[in-house]
DSSP file (Angstrom, degrees, kcal/mol; ACC not computed):
  #  RESIDUE AA STRUCTURE BP1 BP2  ACC     N-H-->O    O-->H-N    N-H-->O    O-->H-N    TCO  KAPPA ALPHA  PHI   PSI    X-CA   Y-CA   Z-CA
    1    1 A M              0   0    0      0, 0.0     2,-0.4     0, 0.0    70,-0.1   0.000 360.0 360.0 360.0 141.9   35.7   -6.9  -27.5
    2    2 A R        -     0   0    0     68,-0.3     2,-0.3   130,-0.0   130,-0.0  -0.734 360.0-174.0 -90.4 137.1   38.8   -7.3  -29.6
    3    3 A K        -     0   0    0     -2,-0.4   130,-2.9    69,-0.0     2,-0.5  -0.939  29.9-109.9-130.7 152.0   41.6   -9.5  -28.4
    4    4 A I  E     -A  132   0A   0     43,-0.4     2,-0.4    -2,-0.3   128,-0.2  -0.693  37.7-166.7 -78.5 128.3   45.1  -10.3  -29.5
    5    5 A T  E     -A  131   0A   0    126,-3.3   126,-2.9    -2,-0.5     2,-0.4  -0.942   6.3-148.2-118.8 139.9   45.2  -13.9  -30.8
    6    6 A T  E     -A  130   0A   0     -2,-0.4     2,-0.6   124,-0.2   124,-0.2  -0.843   7.2-157.5-109.6 147.1   48.4  -15.9  -31.5
    7    7 A H    >>  -     0   0    0    122,-2.8     3,-2.3    -2,-0.4     4,-0.8  -0.848   9.9-169.6-121.3  90.4   48.9  -18.5  -34.1
    8    8 A R  G >4 S+     0   0    0     -2,-0.6     3,-0.7     1,-0.3    34,-0.2   0.797  80.6  63.8 -54.2 -35.2   51.8  -20.5  -32.8
    9    9 A E  G 34 S+     0   0    0      1,-0.2    -1,-0.3    -3,-0.1   120,-0.1   0.720 105.6  46.2 -65.7 -19.6   52.3  -22.4  -36.0
   10   10 A K  G <4 S+     0   0    0     -3,-2.3    -1,-0.2   119,-0.1     2,-0.2   0.635  87.0 106.1 -95.1 -16.7   53.2  -19.2  -37.8
   11   11 A C    <<  +     0   0    0     -4,-0.8    31,-0.4    -3,-0.7    -5,-0.0  -0.469  39.7 179.5 -72.6 129.5   55.6  -17.8  -35.2
   12   12 A V        -     0   0    0     -2,-0.2    -1,-0.1    29,-0.1    -3,-0.0   0.308  48.6-113.2-108.7   5.2   59.3  -18.0  -36.1
   13   13 A G        +     0   0    0      1,-0.1    21,-0.1    22,-0.0    -2,-0.1   0.786  66.6 145.2  72.6  28.0   60.6  -16.4  -32.9
   14   14 A C        -     0   0    0      1,-0.1    -1,-0.1     0, 0.0    -3,-0.0   0.666  52.6-137.9 -74.1 -16.5   61.9  -13.2  -34.7
   15   15 A L     >  +     0   0    0      1,-0.1     4,-2.2     3,-0.1     5,-0.2   0.608  62.1 132.2  68.2  15.0   60.9  -11.0  -31.6
   16   16 A T  H  > S+     0   0    0      1,-0.2     4,-2.7     2,-0.2     5,-0.2   0.886  70.8  55.1 -60.8 -37.9   59.6   -8.3  -33.9
   17   17 A C  H  > S+     0   0    0      2,-0.2     4,-1.9     1,-0.2    -1,-0.2   0.903 108.4  46.2 -63.9 -41.7   56.5   -8.2  -31.7
   18   18 A T  H  > S+     0   0    0      2,-0.2     4,-2.1     1,-0.2    -1,-0.2   0.897 113.9  48.4 -70.2 -38.2   58.5   -7.6  -28.5
   19   19 A A  H  X S+     0   0    0     -4,-2.2     4,-2.4     2,-0.2    -2,-0.2   0.905 110.3  52.0 -65.3 -40.3   60.6   -4.9  -30.2
   20   20 A A  H  X S+     0   0    0     -4,-2.7     4,-2.4     1,-0.2    -2,-0.2   0.872 109.0  51.0 -63.4 -37.0   57.4   -3.2  -31.5
   21   21 A C  H  X S+     0   0    0     -4,-1.9     4,-1.8     2,-0.2    -1,-0.2   0.926 110.1  48.5 -65.1 -45.9   56.0   -3.2  -28.0
   22   22 A M  H  <>S+     0   0    0     -4,-2.1     5,-2.3     1,-0.2     4,-0.5   0.909 113.5  47.1 -62.4 -42.2   59.1   -1.6  -26.6
   23   23 A V  H ><5S+     0   0    0     -4,-2.4     3,-1.0     1,-0.2    -1,-0.2   0.921 110.0  53.1 -65.0 -44.5   59.1    1.1  -29.3
   24   24 A A  H 3<5S+     0   0    0     -4,-2.4    -1,-0.2     1,-0.2    -2,-0.2   0.837 119.1  34.7 -61.2 -33.6   55.4    1.8  -28.8
   25   25 A H  T 3<5S-     0   0    0     -4,-1.8    -1,-0.2    -5,-0.1    -2,-0.2   0.302 104.0-123.3-106.0   8.3   55.8    2.4  -25.1
   26   26 A F  T < 5 +     0   0    0     -3,-1.0     2,-0.3    -4,-0.5    -3,-0.2   0.928  68.8 133.9  49.2  50.8   59.3    4.0  -25.1
   27   27 A D      < -     0   0    0     -5,-2.3    -1,-0.2    -6,-0.1    -2,-0.1  -0.844  66.7-134.4-130.1 161.6   60.4    1.2  -22.8
   28   28 A V  S    S+     0   0    0     -2,-0.3     2,-0.3    -3,-0.1    -6,-0.1   0.354  91.6  56.2 -95.2   4.4   63.4   -1.2  -22.4
   29   29 A D  S    S-     0   0    0     -7,-0.1     2,-0.3    -8,-0.1    -4,-0.1  -0.963  78.4-126.8-136.6 151.8   61.1   -4.1  -21.7
   30   30 A S        -     0   0    0     -2,-0.3   -12,-0.1     2,-0.2    76,-0.1  -0.686   9.3-139.7 -99.5 151.2   58.1   -5.7  -23.6
   31   31 A R  S    S+     0   0    0     -2,-0.3    77,-0.4   -13,-0.1     2,-0.2   0.468  92.0  39.9 -85.2  -3.5   54.7   -6.3  -22.2
   32   32 A S  S    S-     0   0    0     14,-0.1     2,-0.3    75,-0.1    -2,-0.2  -0.758  70.7-165.6-130.2 178.0   54.7   -9.7  -24.1
   33   33 A R  E     -B   45   0B   0     12,-1.7    12,-3.6    -2,-0.2     2,-0.5  -0.987  18.7-127.1-160.3 166.0   57.2  -12.3  -24.7
   34   34 A I  E     -B   44   0B   0     -2,-0.3     2,-0.3    10,-0.3     8,-0.1  -0.985  28.8-177.4-120.6 129.6   58.0  -15.4  -26.7
   35   35 A I  E     -B   43   0B   0      8,-2.3     8,-2.7    -2,-0.5     2,-0.5  -0.782  27.6-117.0-118.9 165.0   59.0  -18.6  -25.1
   36   36 A L  E     -B   42   0B   0     -2,-0.3     6,-0.2     6,-0.2     2,-0.0  -0.899  30.6-142.2 -98.9 130.3   60.0  -22.0  -26.3
   37   37 A D    >   -     0   0    0      4,-2.9     3,-2.1    -2,-0.5     6,-0.0  -0.186  37.8 -84.5 -81.7-177.1   57.7  -24.8  -25.4
   38   38 A A  T 3  S+     0   0    0      1,-0.3    -1,-0.1     2,-0.1    -2,-0.0   0.726 130.4  52.3 -62.6 -22.4   58.8  -28.3  -24.4
   39   39 A K  T 3  S-     0   0    0      2,-0.1    -1,-0.3     3,-0.0     3,-0.1   0.359 120.6-105.9 -95.4   5.1   59.0  -29.3  -28.1
   40   40 A G  S <  S+     0   0    0     -3,-2.1     2,-0.3     1,-0.3    -2,-0.1   0.649  75.4 138.6  81.0  15.1   61.2  -26.4  -29.0
   41   41 A K        -     0   0    0      1,-0.1    -4,-2.9     2,-0.0    -1,-0.3  -0.705  58.4-108.1 -93.3 145.4   58.4  -24.5  -30.8
   42   42 A Y  E     -B   36   0B   0    -31,-0.4    -6,-0.2    -2,-0.3   -31,-0.2  -0.476  32.5-170.6 -73.2 141.9   58.0  -20.8  -30.4
   43   43 A N  E     -B   35   0B   0     -8,-2.7    -8,-2.3    -2,-0.2     2,-0.2  -0.881  12.6-147.7-137.4 102.3   55.0  -19.6  -28.3
   44   44 A P  E     -B   34   0B   0      0, 0.0     2,-0.5     0, 0.0   -10,-0.3  -0.516  14.1-153.0 -69.3 134.9   54.1  -15.9  -28.1
   45   45 A I  E     +B   33   0B   0    -12,-3.6   -12,-1.7    -2,-0.2     2,-0.3  -0.953  23.6 161.9-115.4 118.8   52.6  -15.0  -24.8
   46   46 A F        -     0   0    0     -2,-0.5     2,-0.1   -14,-0.2   -14,-0.1  -0.922  47.7 -86.1-132.0 156.8   50.2  -12.1  -24.6
   47   47 A C        -     0   0    0     -2,-0.3   -43,-0.4   -16,-0.2    60,-0.0  -0.420  30.4-150.8 -61.1 134.1   47.6  -10.8  -22.1
   48   48 A K        -     0   0    0     -2,-0.1    -1,-0.1   -45,-0.1     3,-0.1   0.496  23.0-133.6 -86.1  -5.4   44.3  -12.6  -22.8
   49   49 A Q        -     0   0    0      1,-0.1    -2,-0.0    59,-0.1    17,-0.0   0.953  36.4-142.4  47.5  55.5   42.2   -9.7  -21.5
   50   50 A C        -     0   0    0      1,-0.1    -1,-0.1     2,-0.1    -3,-0.0   0.000  16.8-135.1 -53.6 147.2   40.2  -12.3  -19.6
   51   51 A E  S    S+     0   0    0      1,-0.3    -1,-0.1    -3,-0.1    -2,-0.0   0.896 110.4  28.0 -67.4 -40.7   36.5  -12.0  -19.1
   52   52 A R  S    S-     0   0    0      4,-0.0     2,-0.4     5,-0.0    -1,-0.3  -0.761  93.6-158.3-119.1  81.9   36.9  -12.9  -15.5
   53   53 A P     >  -     0   0    0      0, 0.0     4,-1.9     0, 0.0     3,-0.3  -0.469  15.1-162.6 -74.6 117.4   40.5  -11.6  -14.8
   54   54 A E  H  > S+     0   0    0     -2,-0.4     4,-2.3     1,-0.2     5,-0.2   0.840  91.0  61.5 -62.9 -33.8   42.2  -13.2  -11.8
   55   55 A C  H  > S+     0   0    0      1,-0.2     4,-1.1     2,-0.2    -1,-0.2   0.882 106.3  45.9 -62.2 -37.4   44.7  -10.3  -11.8
   56   56 A V  H  4 S+     0   0    0     -3,-0.3     3,-0.3     2,-0.2    -1,-0.2   0.914 112.5  49.6 -70.2 -43.8   41.9   -7.8  -11.1
   57   57 A F  H  < S+     0   0    0     -4,-1.9    -2,-0.2     1,-0.2    -1,-0.2   0.845 113.3  47.2 -64.4 -33.1   40.3  -10.0   -8.4
   58   58 A A  H  < S+     0   0    0     -4,-2.3     2,-0.4    -5,-0.2    -1,-0.2   0.707  87.2 101.8 -81.5 -20.4   43.7  -10.4   -6.7
   59   59 A C     <  -     0   0    0     -4,-1.1     3,-0.0    -3,-0.3    21,-0.0  -0.515  51.5-169.1 -72.6 121.7   44.6   -6.7   -6.7
   60   60 A Q  S    S+     0   0    0     -2,-0.4    -1,-0.2     1,-0.2    -4,-0.0   0.640  82.0  44.4 -85.6 -16.2   43.9   -5.2   -3.3
   61   61 A T  S    S-     0   0    0      3,-0.0    -1,-0.2     0, 0.0    -2,-0.1   0.548 106.7-112.9-107.1  -9.4   44.3   -1.6   -4.4
   62   62 A G  S    S+     0   0    0     -6,-0.2    18,-0.1     2,-0.1    17,-0.1   0.589  76.8 130.6  84.7  10.6   42.4   -1.4   -7.6
   63   63 A A  S    S+     0   0    0     16,-0.3    13,-2.6     1,-0.1     2,-0.6   0.851  70.7  53.3 -65.1 -33.0   45.5   -0.8   -9.6
   64   64 A M  E    S+C   75   0C   0     11,-0.2     2,-0.3    -9,-0.2    11,-0.2  -0.917  78.8 153.0-100.1 120.9   44.4   -3.6  -11.9
   65   65 A H  E     -C   74   0C   0      9,-2.4     9,-3.7    -2,-0.6     2,-0.5  -0.991  41.9-116.5-148.1 156.5   40.9   -3.0  -13.1
   66   66 A K  E     -C   73   0C   0     -2,-0.3     2,-0.8     7,-0.2     7,-0.2  -0.802  20.8-133.7 -97.8 128.8   38.7   -3.8  -16.1
   67   67 A D     >  -     0   0    0      5,-2.8     4,-3.4    -2,-0.5     5,-0.3  -0.721  16.3-156.6 -77.1 110.6   37.4   -1.1  -18.4
   68   68 A E  T  4 S+     0   0    0     -2,-0.8    -1,-0.2     1,-0.2    -2,-0.0   0.774  87.9  53.4 -64.4 -26.9   33.8   -2.1  -18.7
   69   69 A E  T  4 S+     0   0    0      1,-0.1    -1,-0.2     3,-0.1    -2,-0.0   0.925 125.6  19.5 -74.3 -45.4   33.4   -0.2  -22.0
   70   70 A T  T  4 S-     0   0    0      2,-0.2   -68,-0.3    -3,-0.1    -2,-0.2   0.688  92.9-130.0 -99.2 -21.5   36.4   -1.8  -23.8
   71   71 A G     <  +     0   0    0     -4,-3.4     2,-0.3     1,-0.3    -3,-0.1   0.447  60.2 140.6  82.5   0.5   36.9   -5.0  -21.8
   72   72 A I        -     0   0    0     -5,-0.3    -5,-2.8    -6,-0.1     2,-0.6  -0.582  55.7-125.8 -80.4 136.7   40.6   -4.1  -21.5
   73   73 A I  E     -C   66   0C   0     -2,-0.3     2,-0.4    -7,-0.2    -7,-0.2  -0.733  31.0-155.3 -81.8 122.4   42.4   -4.8  -18.2
   74   74 A I  E     -C   65   0C   0     -9,-3.7    -9,-2.4    -2,-0.6     2,-0.5  -0.794   8.6-152.4-105.2 140.1   44.0   -1.6  -17.2
   75   75 A Y  E     -C   64   0C   0     -2,-0.4     2,-0.7   -11,-0.2   -11,-0.2  -0.961   4.2-164.8-112.4 125.0   47.1   -1.2  -14.9
   76   76 A D    >>  -     0   0    0    -13,-2.6     3,-1.3    -2,-0.5     4,-0.8  -0.889   1.6-169.1-109.7 100.5   47.4    2.0  -12.9
   77   77 A K  T 34 S+     0   0    0     -2,-0.7     3,-0.2     1,-0.3    -1,-0.1   0.749  83.3  64.8 -64.1 -22.9   51.0    2.2  -11.6
   78   78 A E  T 34 S+     0   0    0      1,-0.2    -1,-0.3   -15,-0.1   -15,-0.1   0.798 107.7  40.8 -69.3 -27.5   50.1    5.1   -9.3
   79   79 A R  T <4 S+     0   0    0     -3,-1.3   -16,-0.3   -16,-0.1    -1,-0.2   0.550  91.8 112.0 -93.9 -10.0   47.7    2.9   -7.3
   80   80 A C     <  -     0   0    0     -4,-0.8    -5,-0.0    -3,-0.2    -3,-0.0  -0.437  45.4-170.3 -73.4 134.4   50.0   -0.2   -7.3
   81   81 A E        -     0   0    0     -2,-0.2    -1,-0.1     0, 0.0    -4,-0.0   0.288  42.7-119.7-102.3   6.2   51.6   -1.2   -4.0
   82   82 A S        +     0   0    0     21,-0.2    22,-0.1     1,-0.1    -2,-0.1   0.880  67.3 140.0  57.0  43.7   53.9   -3.8   -5.7
   83   83 A C        -     0   0    0     20,-0.1    -1,-0.1     1,-0.0    20,-0.0   0.653  54.2-141.3 -86.6 -16.4   52.5   -6.8   -3.8
   84   84 A Y     >  +     0   0    0     19,-0.1     4,-2.2     1,-0.1     5,-0.2   0.617  59.6 132.5  66.5  16.3   52.8   -8.9   -7.0
   85   85 A M  H  > S+     0   0    0      1,-0.2     4,-1.9     2,-0.2     5,-0.1   0.866  70.9  55.8 -63.1 -34.6   49.5  -10.6   -6.3
   86   86 A C  H  > S+     0   0    0      2,-0.2     4,-1.2     1,-0.2    -1,-0.2   0.915 107.7  48.1 -64.1 -41.4   48.4   -9.9   -9.9
   87   87 A I  H  4 S+     0   0    0      1,-0.2     3,-0.4     2,-0.2    -2,-0.2   0.931 113.8  46.5 -63.6 -46.0   51.6  -11.7  -11.2
   88   88 A M  H  < S+     0   0    0     -4,-2.2    -1,-0.2     1,-0.2    -2,-0.2   0.796 113.7  48.9 -67.8 -28.0   51.0  -14.7   -9.0
   89   89 A S  H  < S+     0   0    0     -4,-1.9    -1,-0.2    -5,-0.2    -2,-0.2   0.656  79.6 107.6 -89.9 -15.5   47.3  -15.0   -9.9
   90   90 A C    ><  -     0   0    0     -4,-1.2     3,-1.0    -3,-0.4    -4,-0.0  -0.488  56.5-157.2 -66.8 116.8   47.6  -14.8  -13.7
   91   91 A P  T 3  S+     0   0    0      0, 0.0    -1,-0.2     0, 0.0    -4,-0.0   0.648  90.6  51.1 -71.3 -11.9   46.9  -18.3  -14.9
   92   92 A Y  T 3  S-     0   0    0    -47,-0.0    -2,-0.1    -3,-0.0    -3,-0.0   0.479 103.8-125.4-102.8  -4.6   48.8  -17.6  -18.2
   93   93 A G    <   +     0   0    0     -3,-1.0    -6,-0.1    -6,-0.2   -46,-0.1   0.825  67.7 133.1  66.2  31.6   52.0  -16.3  -16.7
   94   94 A V        +     0   0    0    -48,-0.1   -47,-0.1    -7,-0.1    -7,-0.1   0.901  43.1  79.2 -82.4 -43.7   51.7  -13.1  -18.7
   95   95 A L        +     0   0    0     -9,-0.2     2,-0.3    -8,-0.2    12,-0.1  -0.354  54.2 158.3 -73.1 146.1   52.3  -10.4  -16.1
   96   96 A K  E     -D  106   0D   0     10,-0.9    10,-3.6    -2,-0.1     2,-0.2  -0.945  40.3 -94.0-153.9 169.8   55.9   -9.6  -15.0
   97   97 A T  E     -D  105   0D   0     -2,-0.3     8,-0.2     8,-0.2     5,-0.2  -0.577  49.5 -93.1 -88.3 157.9   57.8   -6.8  -13.4
   98   98 A N        -     0   0    0      6,-2.5     6,-0.2     3,-0.8    -1,-0.1  -0.437  28.8-129.0 -67.6 141.7   59.7   -4.2  -15.5
   99   99 A A  S    S+     0   0    0      1,-0.2     3,-0.2    -2,-0.1    -1,-0.1   0.792 107.0  33.4 -63.6 -29.4   63.4   -5.1  -16.1
  100  100 A V  S    S+     0   0    0      1,-0.3     2,-0.6     4,-0.0    -1,-0.2   0.855 128.8  31.1 -94.7 -42.9   64.5   -1.7  -14.9
  101  101 A N    >   -     0   0    0      3,-0.1     3,-2.0     1,-0.1    -3,-0.8  -0.901  62.4-168.0-122.7 100.8   62.0   -0.9  -12.2
  102  102 A S  T 3  S+     0   0    0     -2,-0.6    -1,-0.1     1,-0.3    -3,-0.1   0.534  83.6  70.7 -69.8  -4.2   60.7   -4.0  -10.4
  103  103 A N  T 3  S+     0   0    0     -6,-0.1     2,-0.5     2,-0.1    -1,-0.3   0.497  86.9  78.8 -86.4  -3.4   57.9   -1.9   -8.8
  104  104 A V  S <  S-     0   0    0     -3,-2.0    -6,-2.5    -6,-0.2     2,-0.4  -0.914  75.2-140.6-110.1 129.5   56.2   -1.5  -12.1
  105  105 A I  E     -D   97   0D   0     -2,-0.5     2,-0.8    -8,-0.2    -8,-0.2  -0.709  14.0-133.1 -87.1 134.4   54.1   -4.3  -13.6
  106  106 A M  E     +D   96   0D   0    -10,-3.6   -10,-0.9    -2,-0.4     2,-0.4  -0.803  38.8 164.2 -89.4 113.2   54.3   -4.9  -17.3
  107  107 A K        -     0   0    0     -2,-0.8   -32,-0.2   -12,-0.1   -75,-0.1  -0.994  40.0-115.3-137.1 126.8   50.8   -5.2  -18.6
  108  108 A C        -     0   0    0    -77,-0.4   -35,-0.1    -2,-0.4   -59,-0.1  -0.377  24.9-177.3 -60.8 131.1   49.5   -5.0  -22.2
  109  109 A D    >   -     0   0    0     -2,-0.1     3,-1.8   -35,-0.1    -1,-0.1   0.130  50.3-110.5-114.0  17.7   47.2   -2.0  -22.7
  110  110 A M  T 3   -     0   0    0      1,-0.3    -2,-0.1     2,-0.1   -38,-0.0   0.751  65.6 -74.7  57.5  25.1   46.5   -2.9  -26.4
  111  111 A C  T >  S+     0   0    0      1,-0.1     3,-1.5     8,-0.1     6,-0.5   0.769  92.5 143.3  59.9  29.4   48.6    0.2  -27.2
  112  112 A K  T <   +     0   0    0     -3,-1.8    -2,-0.1     1,-0.3    -1,-0.1   0.714  68.2  60.1 -67.8 -19.8   45.7    2.5  -26.1
  113  113 A S  T 3  S+     0   0    0     -4,-0.1    -1,-0.3     3,-0.0     2,-0.2   0.445  93.8  84.0 -87.1   0.0   48.4    4.8  -24.7
  114  114 A T  S <  S-     0   0    0     -3,-1.5     3,-0.4     1,-0.1   -89,-0.1  -0.628  86.8-118.7-101.8 161.4   50.0    5.2  -28.1
  115  115 A K  S    S+     0   0    0      1,-0.2    -1,-0.1    -2,-0.2    -3,-0.0   0.800 115.3  56.5 -67.9 -26.9   49.0    7.7  -30.9
  116  116 A E  S    S-     0   0    0      2,-0.1    -1,-0.2   -92,-0.1    -4,-0.1   0.803  88.6-156.4 -72.6 -28.5   48.3    4.7  -33.2
  117  117 A N        +     0   0    0     -6,-0.5    -5,-0.2    -3,-0.4    -2,-0.1   0.798  59.8  99.4  56.4  32.0   45.8    3.3  -30.6
  118  118 A S  S    S-     0   0    0     -7,-0.3     2,-0.2     0, 0.0    -1,-0.2  -0.992  91.0 -86.1-145.1 141.1   46.3   -0.1  -32.2
  119  119 A P     >  -     0   0    0      0, 0.0     4,-1.9     0, 0.0     3,-0.4  -0.285  33.0-157.2 -56.0 115.2   48.4   -3.0  -30.9
  120  120 A N  H  > S+     0   0    0      1,-0.2     4,-2.1     2,-0.2     5,-0.2   0.833  90.2  60.3 -61.7 -35.4   51.9   -2.4  -32.4
  121  121 A C  H  > S+     0   0    0      1,-0.2     4,-1.1     2,-0.2    -1,-0.2   0.888 106.9  46.3 -62.5 -39.1   52.8   -6.1  -32.1
  122  122 A V  H  4 S+     0   0    0     -3,-0.4     3,-0.4     1,-0.2    -2,-0.2   0.932 113.0  48.9 -67.4 -46.8   49.9   -7.0  -34.4
  123  123 A D  H  < S+     0   0    0     -4,-1.9    -2,-0.2     1,-0.2    -1,-0.2   0.823 117.4  40.7 -63.1 -32.5   50.7   -4.3  -36.9
  124  124 A K  H  < S+     0   0    0     -4,-2.1    -1,-0.2    -5,-0.2    -2,-0.2   0.564  78.1 116.6 -98.1 -10.5   54.4   -5.3  -37.1
  125  125 A C    ><  -     0   0    0     -4,-1.1     3,-0.7    -3,-0.4     5,-0.1  -0.454  47.7-162.3 -65.3 115.4   54.4   -9.1  -37.0
  126  126 A P  T 3  S+     0   0    0      0, 0.0    -1,-0.2     0, 0.0    -3,-0.0   0.706  85.7  48.8 -73.6 -18.7   55.8  -10.1  -40.4
  127  127 A M  T 3  S-     0   0    0     -3,-0.0    -2,-0.1     3,-0.0    -3,-0.0   0.516 105.1-120.5 -98.2  -6.9   54.5  -13.7  -40.2
  128  128 A G  S <  S+     0   0    0     -3,-0.7  -117,-0.1    -6,-0.1  -118,-0.1   0.759  71.5 134.2  70.4  23.6   50.9  -12.9  -39.3
  129  129 A A        +     0   0    0   -119,-0.2  -122,-2.8     1,-0.1     2,-0.5   0.646  63.0  54.1 -79.3 -15.4   51.3  -14.9  -36.2
  130  130 A I  E    S+A    6   0A   0   -124,-0.2     2,-0.3    -8,-0.2  -124,-0.2  -0.980  71.2 168.1-123.7 122.3   49.7  -12.2  -34.1
  131  131 A T  E     -A    5   0A   0   -126,-2.9  -126,-3.3    -2,-0.5     2,-0.6  -0.858  34.1-124.5-130.9 164.8   46.2  -11.0  -35.0
  132  132 A L  E      A    4   0A   0     -2,-0.3  -128,-0.2  -128,-0.2  -130,-0.0  -0.950 360.0 360.0-111.4 118.9   43.5   -8.9  -33.6
  133  133 A E              0   0    0   -130,-2.9  -129,-0.1    -2,-0.6    -1,-0.1   0.363 360.0 360.0-128.4 360.0   40.1  -10.6  -33.5
């Protein structure tokens, strides 16, 4: 399975990845984010597409499920009851609610819903801080 990998030492905090995500999904919010760590260094945060995803195990409706073929964790907003168990269970703090509609969970889909079918954040990162491996 291919996963998004971050190289913190290369990140300059330009937010191109978050803008690329918003453009790819025609949204006002990004499915990823960049934070500052305790030392003031930029830290891109992306879904790890876990092998044993806590968000899937915590989801009571099946709105979060793993595609066995691709290994990608899929979010189905039609099945979501907005209990936020997936957000609370994510050990990486990746999942969040949408800035406009708090009933929608922001979850990386590896841009499978876009015509490019490739992570826009990876393609657009000018520093090479985000790669697909």
